[in-house]
C-alpha positions as CSV (number, residue, x, y, z in Angstrom):
1,X,0.1,0.1,0.1
2,X,1.3,3.6,-0.7
3,X,1.9,6.3,1.7
4,X,0.7,9.7,1.8
5,X,-2.9,8.3,2.4
6,X,-3.7,10.8,5.2
7,X,-6.4,12.5,2.6
8,X,-8.3,9.1,2.4
9,X,-7.6,7.2,5.4
10,X,-9.0,8.2,8.9
11,X,-7.1,8.0,12.1
12,X,-7.7,5.3,14.1
13,X,-6.5,4.2,17.2
14,X,-6.2,0.1,18.5
15,X,-9.7,-1.2,20.0
16,X,-9.7,-0.2,23.9
17,X,-11.7,-1.9,26.6
18,X,-15.0,0.1,27.7
19,X,-14.4,1.8,31.0
20,X,-16.8,-0.7,32.8
21,X,-15.1,-3.9,31.7
22,X,-11.4,-2.7,32.1
23,X,-11.7,-1.5,35.5
24,X,-12.4,-5.1,36.8
25,X,-8.9,-6.5,35.8
26,X,-5.3,-5.6,35.4
27,X,-4.9,-6.5,31.6
28,X,-3.6,-3.9,29.2
29,X,-6.8,-1.5,27.9
30,X,-5.4,-1.5,24.3
31,X,-5.4,-4.4,21.7
32,X,-2.7,-4.9,18.9
33,X,-3.7,-3.4,15.5
34,X,-4.5,-6.4,12.9
35,X,-2.2,-6.5,10.0
36,X,-4.8,-4.5,7.9
37,X,-5.2,-1.9,10.6
38,X,-1.3,-1.5,10.8
39,X,-0.9,-1.3,7.2
40,X,-3.6,1.0,6.6
41,X,-2.9,3.6,9.5
42,X,0.9,3.6,8.3
43,X,-0.3,4.3,5.0
44,X,-1.2,7.8,6.4
45,X,2.5,8.8,6.9
46,X,3.4,11.8,4.9
47,X,7.0,10.7,4.3
48,X,8.3,14.2,5.2
49,X,11.7,15.1,3.8
50,X,12.4,16.5,7.4
51,X,10.5,14.1,9.7
52,X,9.8,16.1,12.8
53,X,8.4,12.7,14.3
54,X,11.9,11.5,14.5
55,X,13.0,14.6,15.8
56,X,10.5,14.5,18.6
57,X,11.7,11.1,19.5
58,X,14.5,10.7,22.1
59,X,15.9,7.6,20.4
60,X,15.8,9.3,16.9
61,X,13.9,6.3,15.6
62,X,13.5,5.9,11.6
63,X,10.1,6.2,12.0
64,X,9.1,7.1,8.5
65,X,11.1,4.0,7.0
66,X,9.3,1.7,9.2
67,X,5.9,3.4,8.7
68,X,6.4,2.8,5.0
69,X,7.6,-0.9,5.2
70,X,4.5,-1.6,7.5
71,X,2.1,0.0,4.8
72,X,3.9,-2.4,2.5
73,X,3.3,-5.5,4.5
74,X,7.0,-5.7,4.8
75,X,6.8,-6.3,8.5
76,X,10.0,-7.9,9.3
77,X,12.0,-5.3,7.6
78,X,10.3,-2.8,9.3
79,X,10.8,-4.5,12.8
80,X,14.6,-4.8,11.9
81,X,14.7,-0.8,11.3
82,X,12.7,-0.4,14.3
83,X,14.8,-2.3,16.6
84,X,18.2,-1.0,15.1
85,X,17.6,2.3,17.1
86,X,15.5,0.9,20.3
87,X,16.3,-2.2,22.5
88,X,12.7,-2.0,23.9
89,X,10.4,-0.9,20.8
90,X,7.0,-2.8,21.7
91,X,7.6,-1.4,25.6
92,X,7.7,2.1,24.4
93,X,5.2,1.6,22.0
94,X,2.9,1.0,25.1
95,X,4.0,3.5,27.7
96,X,5.8,6.5,25.9
97,X,3.7,9.8,26.1
98,X,3.5,9.8,22.3
99,X,1.2,12.8,22.5
100,X,4.0,14.9,23.6
101,X,6.9,13.2,21.5
102,X,6.6,11.7,17.9
103,X,3.1,12.0,17.4
104,X,2.8,15.6,19.0
105,X,5.7,16.5,16.3
106,X,3.9,14.9,13.6
107,X,3.7,17.3,10.7
108,X,0.1,16.1,10.1
109,X,-0.6,17.2,13.7
110,X,0.8,20.4,13.2
111,X,-0.9,21.3,10.0
112,X,-4.4,20.5,10.8
113,X,-4.6,16.6,10.0
114,X,-4.7,14.0,12.8
115,X,-1.2,12.4,13.5
116,X,-0.3,9.0,12.6
117,X,-0.8,6.4,15.2
118,X,3.0,5.9,15.5
119,X,3.1,4.4,19.1
120,X,0.2,1.8,18.1
121,X,2.5,0.6,14.9
122,X,5.7,0.5,16.9
123,X,4.0,-2.0,19.2
124,X,2.3,-4.0,16.4
125,X,5.7,-4.5,14.4
126,X,7.6,-5.6,17.3
127,X,4.9,-7.9,19.0
128,X,4.8,-9.6,15.7
129,X,8.6,-9.9,15.8
130,X,8.4,-12.1,18.8
131,X,5.2,-14.0,18.0
132,X,7.0,-14.9,14.4
133,X,10.2,-15.9,16.2
134,X,12.4,-13.3,14.6
135,X,13.6,-11.9,17.9
136,X,16.2,-14.5,19.1
137,X,18.9,-14.8,21.7
138,X,22.0,-12.5,21.3
139,X,25.0,-14.4,19.5
140,X,27.9,-11.9,19.5
141,X,30.3,-11.9,16.5
142,X,33.4,-12.0,19.2
143,X,33.4,-12.7,22.9
144,X,35.4,-10.3,24.7
145,X,37.4,-11.0,27.9
146,X,36.0,-8.3,29.9
147,X,33.0,-8.1,31.9
148,X,30.5,-5.4,33.2
149,X,28.6,-4.8,36.1
150,X,25.1,-3.1,35.8
151,X,23.3,-1.9,38.9
152,X,19.8,-1.7,38.2
153,X,17.7,-3.8,35.8
154,X,15.5,-1.0,34.7
155,X,15.0,0.5,31.2
156,X,18.5,2.0,31.4
157,X,20.1,-1.3,32.8
158,X,18.3,-3.7,30.4
159,X,19.2,-1.3,27.1
160,X,23.0,-1.1,28.2
161,X,23.0,-5.1,29.0
162,X,21.3,-5.7,25.4
163,X,23.9,-3.5,23.7
164,X,26.9,-4.5,25.6
165,X,26.2,-8.3,25.2
166,X,25.6,-7.4,21.5
167,X,29.5,-6.4,21.4
168,X,30.7,-9.5,23.2
169,X,31.1,-8.4,26.6
170,X,30.2,-10.5,29.9
171,X,27.7,-8.7,31.7
172,X,26.1,-9.1,35.2
173,X,22.9,-7.2,36.2
174,X,22.5,-6.6,39.7
175,X,19.3,-5.8,41.2
176,X,17.6,-5.1,44.9
177,X,14.2,-6.7,43.9
178,X,13.6,-10.3,43.4
179,X,12.3,-9.8,39.7
180,X,14.2,-8.3,36.8
181,X,12.8,-5.2,35.2
182,X,13.0,-2.4,37.7
183,X,10.4,0.3,37.0
184,X,9.1,-1.7,34.3
185,X,8.1,-4.8,36.4
186,X,7.1,-3.1,39.7
187,X,6.5,0.8,39.2
188,X,4.3,0.6,36.2
189,X,0.7,-1.3,36.4
190,X,-0.4,-4.1,34.3
191,X,-2.8,-2.2,32.6
192,X,-0.5,-0.2,31.0
193,X,2.3,-2.8,30.3
194,X,1.9,-6.5,31.1
195,X,4.5,-8.2,32.7
196,X,5.1,-10.9,30.4
197,X,6.2,-8.1,27.8
198,X,8.9,-7.2,30.4
199,X,9.8,-10.7,31.0
200,X,10.5,-11.9,27.2
201,X,13.0,-9.2,27.0
202,X,14.7,-10.2,30.3
203,X,14.5,-13.8,29.7
204,X,16.0,-13.4,25.9
205,X,19.2,-11.4,27.8
206,X,19.4,-14.4,30.2
207,X,19.4,-16.7,27.1
208,X,22.0,-14.5,25.6
209,X,24.3,-15.1,28.6
210,X,23.5,-12.1,30.8
211,X,23.8,-12.9,34.3
212,X,21.0,-11.5,36.7
213,X,22.0,-11.3,40.2
214,X,18.6,-10.3,42.0
215,X,17.9,-9.6,45.9
216,X,21.3,-7.8,45.9
217,X,21.4,-4.5,47.8
218,X,24.7,-2.9,46.7
219,X,26.4,-1.7,49.8
220,X,24.6,-3.9,52.1
221,X,25.0,-7.7,50.4
222,X,27.6,-6.6,48.3
223,X,30.4,-3.9,48.6
224,X,30.7,-1.5,45.6
225,X,34.2,-1.8,45.8
226,X,33.9,-5.4,45.4
227,X,32.1,-5.0,42.2
228,X,34.8,-2.7,40.9
229,X,37.4,-5.4,41.6
230,X,35.3,-8.1,40.0
231,X,34.2,-6.2,36.8
232,X,36.4,-4.1,34.3
233,X,33.5,-1.4,34.3
234,X,30.5,-0.6,36.3
235,X,27.3,1.3,35.1
236,X,25.2,2.6,37.9
237,X,21.4,2.6,36.4
238,X,19.4,2.6,39.7
239,X,16.8,5.1,38.7
240,X,15.5,7.6,41.4
241,X,13.4,5.9,44.1
242,X,13.5,8.3,47.1
243,X,9.7,9.7,47.2
244,X,9.1,13.3,47.8
245,X,6.8,13.5,50.8
246,X,4.2,15.9,52.1
247,X,5.1,18.4,54.7
248,X,1.5,19.6,56.3
249,X,0.2,19.0,59.5
250,X,-0.8,15.5,60.1
251,X,1.2,13.8,57.2
252,X,2.9,11.3,59.4
253,X,-0.2,9.3,59.8
254,X,0.1,5.8,58.7
255,X,-2.9,6.4,56.3
256,X,-0.6,8.3,54.3
257,X,1.6,6.2,52.1
258,X,4.1,6.7,49.4
259,X,3.1,6.2,45.5
260,X,5.8,3.3,45.0
261,X,5.1,1.3,47.9
262,X,1.2,1.3,46.8
263,X,2.4,0.3,43.2
264,X,5.1,-2.2,43.8
265,X,2.6,-4.0,46.2
266,X,-0.2,-4.0,43.6
267,X,2.2,-5.6,41.3
268,X,3.7,-8.1,43.7
269,X,-0.1,-9.2,44.4
270,X,-0.4,-9.4,40.5
271,X,2.3,-11.8,40.5
272,X,0.4,-13.9,43.3
273,X,3.0,-12.8,46.2
274,X,1.4,-12.6,49.8
275,X,2.1,-9.0,50.9
276,X,1.2,-8.3,54.5
277,X,0.7,-4.4,53.9
278,X,-1.9,-5.8,51.1
279,X,-3.7,-8.2,53.4
280,X,-4.1,-5.7,56.5
281,X,-5.4,-3.0,54.2
282,X,-2.6,-0.5,54.7
283,X,-1.6,-0.7,51.0
284,X,-5.1,-1.6,49.7
285,X,-7.6,0.5,48.2
286,X,-10.6,-1.8,48.5
287,X,-13.6,-0.2,49.8
288,X,-11.7,3.0,50.6
289,X,-12.1,6.6,49.8
290,X,-8.7,7.5,48.3
291,X,-7.1,10.5,47.7
292,X,-4.0,10.9,45.5
293,X,-1.8,14.2,45.6
294,X,0.1,14.7,42.5
295,X,-0.2,15.4,38.7
296,X,2.3,13.0,36.9
297,X,1.8,9.6,35.3
298,X,2.7,8.1,38.7
299,X,-0.4,9.8,40.3
300,X,-2.5,8.4,37.4
301,X,-0.9,4.9,37.9
302,X,-2.2,5.0,41.6
303,X,-5.7,6.2,40.9
304,X,-6.5,3.9,38.2
305,X,-4.9,0.8,40.3
306,X,-7.3,2.2,43.4
307,X,-10.1,1.9,40.9
308,X,-9.3,-1.7,39.9
309,X,-8.8,-2.7,43.7
310,X,-12.3,-1.6,44.4
311,X,-11.9,1.7,46.0
312,X,-15.2,3.4,47.3
313,X,-14.1,6.7,45.6
314,X,-10.8,8.0,44.1
315,X,-10.0,11.6,43.9
316,X,-6.8,13.2,42.2
317,X,-5.9,16.6,43.8
318,X,-3.4,18.6,41.8
319,X,-2.3,22.2,42.2
320,X,-2.3,23.3,38.7
321,X,-5.1,23.1,36.1
322,X,-5.4,20.3,33.6
323,X,-3.6,22.4,30.7
324,X,-0.6,22.4,33.2
325,X,-0.6,19.1,34.3
326,X,2.8,17.2,33.8
327,X,1.3,13.8,33.0
328,X,-0.1,12.4,29.8
329,X,-3.6,13.7,28.8
330,X,-4.4,10.1,27.4
331,X,-4.0,8.9,30.8
332,X,-6.1,11.5,32.5
333,X,-8.8,10.9,30.1
334,X,-8.6,7.2,30.8
335,X,-8.8,7.8,34.6
336,X,-11.7,9.9,34.1
337,X,-13.5,7.4,32.1
338,X,-12.9,4.8,34.8
339,X,-14.4,7.1,37.5
340,X,-11.6,9.0,38.8
341,X,-12.8,12.9,40.1
342,X,-9.9,15.6,39.7
343,X,-9.8,18.6,42.0
344,X,-7.7,21.1,40.0
345,X,-6.3,23.8,41.4
346,X,-6.1,22.6,44.7
347,X,-3.0,22.0,47.1
348,X,-2.9,19.8,50.5
349,X,-3.3,21.7,53.4
350,X,-3.8,19.2,56.3
351,X,-4.1,15.5,56.6
352,X,-7.4,15.1,59.0
353,X,-7.4,12.2,61.4
354,X,-4.8,10.7,64.0
355,X,-1.4,8.8,63.9
356,X,-3.1,5.6,62.9
357,X,-5.5,6.6,60.4
358,X,-6.7,9.4,58.2
359,X,-10.3,10.5,57.9
360,X,-9.8,13.3,55.1
361,X,-7.6,15.9,53.4
362,X,-8.1,19.6,53.9
363,X,-7.2,21.3,50.7
364,X,-6.4,25.0,49.9
365,X,-7.9,26.3,46.5
366,X,-5.4,28.0,44.3
367,X,-5.2,30.1,41.0
368,X,-2.6,30.8,38.3
369,X,-1.0,33.8,38.4
370,X,-0.3,36.2,35.3
371,X,2.4,34.7,33.2
372,X,6.0,35.7,33.5
373,X,8.6,36.7,30.7
374,X,8.9,32.9,29.8
375,X,5.4,32.4,29.8
376,X,5.3,30.4,33.0
377,X,2.2,30.8,35.4
378,X,2.8,30.4,39.3
379,X,0.1,29.5,41.6
380,X,-1.2,31.3,44.6
381,X,-3.6,30.5,47.2
382,X,-7.2,31.9,47.2
383,X,-7.5,33.4,50.6
384,X,-10.4,31.7,52.5
385,X,-11.2,29.1,49.9
386,X,-10.8,25.6,51.5
387,X,-12.4,22.2,51.3
388,X,-12.4,18.9,53.2
389,X,-12.3,15.8,51.2
390,X,-13.3,12.5,52.7
391,X,-10.2,10.0,52.8
392,X,-9.3,6.7,54.3
393,X,-6.1,6.4,52.4
394,X,-3.8,9.3,51.0
395,X,-1.3,8.4,48.4
396,X,1.7,10.6,47.9
397,X,2.6,11.1,44.3
398,X,4.8,14.2,44.5
399,X,7.7,12.9,42.4
400,X,11.3,11.1,43.0
401,X,14.6,12.2,44.1
402,X,18.0,10.3,44.2
403,X,19.1,8.2,47.1
404,X,22.4,9.4,48.4
405,X,24.3,6.7,46.7
406,X,27.9,8.0,47.9
407,X,26.8,6.9,51.3
408,X,24.6,3.8,50.3
409,X,27.5,2.5,48.0
410,X,30.6,3.9,50.5
411,X,32.1,5.4,47.7
412,X,32.7,9.4,48.3
413,X,34.6,9.7,44.9
414,X,31.0,9.4,43.4
415,X,30.3,13.3,43.1
416,X,26.6,14.5,42.8
417,X,24.9,17.6,41.5
418,X,23.1,20.0,43.7
419,X,20.0,17.8,42.6
420,X,21.6,14.7,44.1
421,X,22.1,13.1,40.7
422,X,25.5,11.3,39.8
423,X,27.9,13.9,38.2
424,X,29.3,12.7,34.9
425,X,31.9,14.2,32.7
426,X,30.7,16.6,30.0
427,X,29.3,15.0,27.2
428,X,30.1,11.5,28.5
429,X,28.3,9.0,30.9
430,X,31.6,8.2,33.0
431,X,31.3,9.6,36.5
432,X,34.0,11.1,38.3
433,X,35.2,7.5,39.4
434,X,37.3,6.1,36.7
435,X,35.5,2.9,35.1
436,X,32.1,3.9,36.7
437,X,29.5,4.9,34.3
438,X,25.7,6.2,35.3
439,X,22.8,6.5,32.9
440,X,19.2,7.0,33.2
441,X,17.2,8.9,35.9
442,X,20.3,8.6,38.4
443,X,21.9,11.2,35.8
444,X,18.8,13.2,34.4
445,X,16.5,13.2,37.5
446,X,13.0,11.4,37.1
447,X,12.3,11.1,33.4
448,X,10.5,9.0,30.9
449,X,11.3,5.4,30.4
450,X,12.4,6.3,26.6
451,X,15.0,8.6,27.8
452,X,16.4,5.9,30.1
453,X,16.6,3.7,27.3
454,X,18.5,6.1,24.9
455,X,20.9,6.9,27.8
456,X,21.3,3.0,28.5
457,X,22.1,2.5,25.0
458,X,24.6,5.6,24.8
459,X,26.1,4.5,27.9
460,X,27.1,1.3,26.6
461,X,28.8,3.0,23.4
462,X,30.9,4.9,26.1
463,X,31.9,1.9,27.8
464,X,32.6,-0.1,24.8
465,X,35.0,2.9,23.7
466,X,36.5,3.3,27.4
467,X,37.3,-0.7,27.5
468,X,38.8,-0.6,23.9
469,X,41.0,2.4,24.7
470,X,42.2,0.8,28.1
471,X,42.9,-2.3,26.0
472,X,44.7,-0.5,23.2
473,X,46.8,1.4,26.1
474,X,47.5,-1.9,27.8
475,X,48.7,-3.4,24.7
476,X,50.8,-0.4,23.7
477,X,52.5,-0.5,27.2
478,X,53.2,-4.4,27.0
479,X,54.9,-3.5,23.4
480,X,56.9,-1.0,24.5
481,X,58.2,-3.1,27.4
482,X,59.0,-5.8,25.4
483,X,60.9,-3.3,23.0
484,X,62.9,-2.1,25.9
485,X,63.6,-5.6,26.8
486,X,65.0,-6.8,23.7
487,X,67.0,-3.6,23.4
488,X,68.7,-4.5,26.8
């Protein structure tokens, strides 16, 4: 099928489960395209001379190329081009905020036509690749003697492990959890990313020779210095997991919980694990009035998880309006469809209740100020405008900060920025400690999965260059020593 058919082909998104059905389970709410749908939707691409979609993608994916091949029914070739620039394409196709990245940059979107459904096609061609058996275990062209230790099995760690194993290095991935995948496994709910999708990627790495050391806390179970002695290079890809907490009266109540604690528990229960804090109700929304504070995608994950757990009511409190919400508008719309209520321009003022339980949340009504020179609007309180929301469970989804890794790892040489992220050399991923690299959220701060994938891949290239430079230097030193010995 030809491309440039946006004038005759209407934009269609994959089928989505209706709200009443999907809130009864944790399955993904979007279906894959059929081959016919994928071909027709791909044919809408205008094949722009300057592909803004590619520029809008952190991975710089060759989007027009694989859209054209998909339109023509050449799916295996489309997959090859898609996987050339991304190690986790079917995952990015599911959870990337395409409306703010590739699809939001689409020329059709900018010129008054509806954008191409890029993310859904990306998901389709890579799911098809797994289905057809095109994705096999990695078989390096050459096996290298050096080994790399990767701390963290989230998207940055997985991406780096894939690239480094392809280059022939021995790779061991260390993670504090009992299952690999990091944020993809325990931070993102299954209705956005089913865990089998993550597992088939980590299983492929294991089949390729990548070793996974799970339930390992670096600095406690294994010393960081021990890892440095064991491996020729280290990549820190821990992400950022320290939750920002409320600082209002009553915030210390046991009825106030951190978003990640809530989400990790929900995902573990989904695996069939027995979790005491779920069974006793502390991290379980069933039958409760739930209030989630925050406006990002983590807040949306919490409100939608609460609905599926059978909450009595779910309210999201955010201090700005919908237009200024940092989370995906698509996720907000899904939450609204599922029965979540939003309190816009509202900030928490006090937690009502006692030390053991909460009864409600007092909120302060806010308003946006006049835009400053950069167009940014601040928020200010509306004097005397307050309200009380009923709440049996309050979930803080206020964002994340880095843990103090120099202390946790007992490695003072790891310099950090004023935000607590690992400081790396300009334009590189190597930290101030020789042979120790860092990538993903632990470098850039809490960000998108697609950026973690990009940085994991780039860090792998940096590590490869470093190790080859070190090997060349060692070879030259040996050569010089032999020359001197012969001369003597």
